[in-house]
N, C-alpha and C positions, 0 to 999 in steps of 0.2 A: 156292530155291537155283538156281544155274546152275553148270555145270562147264566149266572151261577146261583145255586140255592143252598141254604143251610137251614137249621132248625128255626131261625128267626124269620126267614123269608127269602125272596129273590132279589138279586142285585144285577143290574146291567153294567158291563165293563166294555171298554174298547176291545175290539176283536184281537188286536195285536199285542195287547198288554200282557206282560209276563206275570204280573202280580194277579192276585185273585180276590175272592170275596172278603176274606179277613182283612186284607190290606185296605180295601175300599171302606169297610166299616170303621177301621181305625182312623182313616183320613177324614171321613165325614163326622165322626163323633168326638174325636180326641185331639184335634189339631188346634193349637193356639199360639205356638212360639215362633212359627216360620223358620224353624231349624229342622231340616229333614235329614233322614238317615244318609242320603247320598252326599250330604255336606261333610260327612265324617268318614272319609275313605279308609282310614286305619281301622275304624270299628267295623266297617263293611268287610274289609279284608280279613279281620280276625274272625268274624262270624262265618265267612266262607271256609276258612281254614278249619274251624271247629266242625262244620258240616262235612267237609271232605274227610277229616280224621274219623268222625263218627261213622261214616259210611264204610271206611276201611275196617274199623273195629267191628262193626256189625257183620261184615262179610266173614271176618276171622271167627266171630262167635256163631256164625251160621244163622244169624237173625235175618240177613238179607242174602239173596242170591248174588253170585259173582257178577252177573250181567247188570242187575239193578245197581249194585255198588259202583260198578265201572261207569254207568251212565250218570250217577250223581257226581262222581269224581270228575268226569269229563265236563259237566256243567259248571262245577265249582272252578275248575282250571280256566275255563273260558271267561267266566265272570271275573276271576282274579286278574286276568289279562286286560280287563277294562271294558269288556263287552257288556252292553246294556246296563251300565251303572246308573242310568237315569230312572230305573225301575224301583229304586229304593226310596219311596216317597213318604213314608209315615213320619209323623212328628216324633222326634226322639224323646220328647218329654211327656209322652202319653202315659195315662194311668194303666193299671192292670198288671203291674210288675214286669212289663216288657214284652207281653205276649204279641203286641202288634209288630215289634221288631223281629221277633223270632218267626212269626208267620209270614211277614213280608219276605224274609229270606227264604223260608221253606217254599213258598209259592213260586218265587222267581226261579229257584233252582229246579223245582219239579217241572215247571212249564218250559224252561229252557231245554231240559233233558228230553222232555216229550216232543218238543218241536224238532229237536235233532233227529228223533225217531220218526218224524212225519205224522205225529199224532195231533189232532186238533185240540186246542186249549179248552179246558172247561168240561170236556166230556170224559168218557172212560179212558183212563190212561194207565200205562204200566208203572209210572213213577208218581206216587201220591205224596202231597206235601207233608202230611202227618204220619201216615202209615210207613213211609219209606225214608223221606228226608229227615224226619224228626224221630226216627226209631231209636229207642233206648235213651231218649233225651227228654228234658223238660225245658221250658223257657227259663226257669230259674238257674239251672246249671249251665245252659248255653250262654245266656247273656252275662252271667257272673264271670264265666271264664273268658269270653270274648272281650269284655270291657277291660279286663286286666291285661290281656295280651296287647290291646290297642294302646293302653297307657304306657306299658313297657316300651313299645315301639316309638311312641311319641316322645318319651323321655330321652331316647337315643339322640334325637335331633336337639332337644333342649340342652342336654349335657354338652354337646359340641359348641353350642352358642355361648353357654356360660364359660367354657374353657377358652373360647376365642376372646371373650371380653377380659377374662383374667389375664391372658397373655399380653394384651394391649395395656392393661393397667400396670402389670409388671414392668413393661417397657417404659412407661411414664414415670414410675417410681424410680427407676434407674436414671432416666433422663433428668429428673428433678433432684437428684441426690445431693448436689452441691449447693443448692439454693436454700438459703436460710430465710425464714419468714417468722411470723408470730403464730402462736397457738391461741385458742380462746376457750374459756370455760364460762358457762352462763352468759355467753355472747359478749363477754368482757375480755380485755387484753390479758394474756397470760405469758408464758415463757417462750423463749426461742424454740423453734423446731425446724427441721429441714422439710421442705415441701415434699421431698421423696418419701420421708417417713410417714407423712399423712397418707400418701397414696399406698404405702405398704400395708396400712391398716385395712384398706379396701380389698387388697389382694387376699389377706388372711381371711376376711369375711367371706369372700366368694369361695375360697377353698373349703372353708368350714361348712357353708350352706350346701355346697355340692356333695360333700361327704355325707352329710345327714340325709340328703335327698336320695342318694344312691342306696343307702341302707333302707329307707322307707320303700322304695320301688322294688327292692329285692324281695320284700314280703309278698309281692303280687305274683310271684312264681308259684305260690301255693294256691291251687285251684280246687274246684269241687265237681268238675265234669265227671259224670257217673253217679253223682249223688241224687240226681233227678230233683224232685220238688223241694223236699225239706231235709235232704241229707241221708235218707234211709236207703236210697238206691232202688226203691220199688219201681218196677217198670224197666229196669236194666238188668240183664242177666249177669251172673258172676263172670262168665267168659268175656263179656263186653267190658266190664269194669276192670278186669285184669290187664287189658291191653290198651284202653282208650288213652291214658295219659302218655304212654310210650308213642302211640301213633300221632298224638297231637304234638309232642316234643319234636318228633321227626319232621312233621309238616311245617311247624313254626320256626324251627331252629333254636328254640329256647329250652333250657333245662327246667321243665315244669315238674311238679309233684303234687300229690294230693295234700290238701290241708289235713292236719292231724285229726280234726273232728269235723266231719261234713255237716253235722247238725249246726255246729257253731258257724260254719261258712254260710249257711242259709239264713241264719238269724242275725249275724253281726257283720258289719262292713267297716270295722274300725281300721282295717288295713288300708282301705281307700281314704279314710279320714286322716290317717297318718301322712299319706302322700300329700293330701291337700294342705295339711298343717305346715308341712315343709315348704310348699309353694307359697303359703302365706308368709312364712318367716323370710323366705328369699325376697318376696315382694316388699315386705316392710323394710328390709335392709337396703334394697335398691332405692326405695323412696328416700331414705336418709342419705344415701350416696348422691342421688340426683339433686336433692335439696342443698347439700354441701357445695356441689359444683355451682349451683345458682348463686349461693352466697359468696363464694370465693371469686366468682366472675362478676359480681354486682358492680355497677358503675355506669359508664366508665370513669366518671369524675367523683361521684358522691358515694361510692360503695367501697367494698373491700379491694377489688381490682387486682388480686394476687395472680389470677390466671385469666387467660383469654380463651373463650370458647369459639369454635369455628362459626362463621356466619353462613347460614344455609338459606335464609330468605328474609325479606323485609319484615321488620318487627312491628310496624305500626302504620295505620292509614292516616294518622294524625301528625306524628313526629317524623320528619324526614331524617333518614340516616339511623334511626333507632333499630338496634338489633337485640332481639330477645332470646333467652335460652330455651328455644322451643323444643329442642330434642330432649333435654332433661325433663321438661314439663310434660312432654308426651309420654315419656317412660313413667313418670309419676302417675298419670292418668291410667295408663295400662295396668299399673300395679294396683290402683284403686279397684279396677275391674277384677283382678285376681283375688283381692280380698273379698269382693262380693261373691265370687264363685265359691270360695272356701265357706262362706256362711251357708250357702245352699248345701254343700257337702255335710257340714256339721248338723244342719237341720235334718237331712236325710238319715243320718246316724241316730239322732235323738228320737225320731218319729218312727223308727222300726217297731214292729209289734210281733210278739209271740214267735212263731216258727219260720217266718219269712219276711225279710225287709223288702217291701215292694217298691221302695224309693231308691234302690241302689243304682238303677239306670240313670236317674237324674244326677246322682253324685258323680258317676263315671263320666258323663257328658260334660259336666262343669269342670272336672279335672282336665279333660281333653281341651276344653275351651281355654282354661288358664295356661296350659302348656303351649298351646298354639299361639296365644297372644304374646307370651314371653319370647317364644322362638322367633316370632315375626319382628318384635320390637328390639330385642337385644342387639341384633346385627346393625340396626340403624343407630342405636346408641353407641355401639363400638366404633363404627366407621365414620359417622357424621358428627360425633362429639368427642369421644376419648382420643381417637386417632389424631385429631388436629388440635387438641388442647395444648396451649403454650403457656409458659410461665412468664409473668411480668416481673423480671428479675429486679428492676429498679424499685418498683413498688414494694416487693418483698423485703429488700434491704432496708428501705425506709421504715417499714413497720417493725422489723426486727430490732431496730435501734430506738424504739419508743420507750416510754417511761417504765412500764411494768417489766419488760424484759431486763432493763438495767437494774431495777429493784431486785429481781430474782437473782441476778448474777451477784450483786453486792451482798444480799442476804446470805448467800452461801459462804462468802468470805468473812463478813463482819458480824453475822448473826441477825436474827429477826428484831431483837429489841433495839439495837443501835440504829438500824435503818428506819425503824418506825419512829424513833426520836428525831432523826434528821428530817424525815418527811413532815413531822409535826412542827418542828422549830424553823426549818429553813425551806420547806416546800420542795417542789420538783427541781428547782434550780440547784438546791443543795445536794440532791441525789446525783444530778448530772455532773456537778463539780467533783464530787467524791469519785465518780466513775472515771472521769477523764483526767483528773489530776493525781491519780495514783494514791488515793486515800486521803488527800488534803481537802479540808472544807474551810469556810469562812470562820467557823467557830474553832478557836485554838484548843478548847477543852475536849473536842471530839477526838 
């Protein structure tokens, strides 16, 4: 063991641990969710990129020596390659506005750099977690910036999964283009429709939701790194602030820029709430899509039976041979979770106070959770459900020749009033006779 001390007291740590006293205090005092920073590799990566960029900017601004800056960059590069990823142990939902996250990263970088120099952890060291690794920064602008970079990165994967699903639905819309079936309004029979036309509606929905989500994520390229705690930039030199965003853009490969008002950035996180709202909208639309598939595939004898979903596993421990729509149902439950994540994000927005929203980290983590769940589930939905969905052409034809589709066809030819009269006086058989006999009915007055 080794001992570190701060103003509160002493703490014993494992001798080889790269984290330090601030990390231990966060773990001991603020852990409850069992969701640790190491479980969010994109967030860890973004934090390390921020620290590496800050070191480069600090060297340029002559806040750090070239040697210290190079050691911090070396440590960040090694950690970015996957070294010692198990050292990021704090609970990502801790209070304090994210200080546990920032200090966990600061301590691991500093101790890694010092170990590379042969310096014993916890003692006097040339690389200090706050004096050097955190120079010109605050938890507020570090975590604010890193969580946005992480969400942008996470969205790249989700966008691809949405596009993959859309392409498969386009294929199905074309495949079902010549199959006529029945539409329904208020769950009652309505007019004829091609099965492919139904699926084309799902295609348009996915295209629209993706377009809106892209627009929301684009806002996250506006960051506040250099604004320090509340947006004033106190604690960061003008020289540092002039170059930090450029350095970060180079390191991340993203076209980042400062938010127009950095005080606004510290106070308000509605840009994150916009992204979450779009995730909620996507999830709500996917729930409707999945529910439609369950209805269209219901049966096999007592339901709609217009499509057949792939069988992926036994559906019942009681009914032999029963197959349930488990993939759509799993997607629905995934989307329920996404809706829950959005409520956390909106609560974080609502409960921000005065000059700093200390709940922003919880919002960002829940957005990452929502994106991760969708990115994991959508490929299963695409490959195990949509890809193998087949039309029951015989059933579709039967339904398309039902009473209401005939009524709709005749109404267009003879008018609403006449068809209503025939229905009232001669019933369903009268309508069918009119349709199949070229306009002749049993009533010579008609």
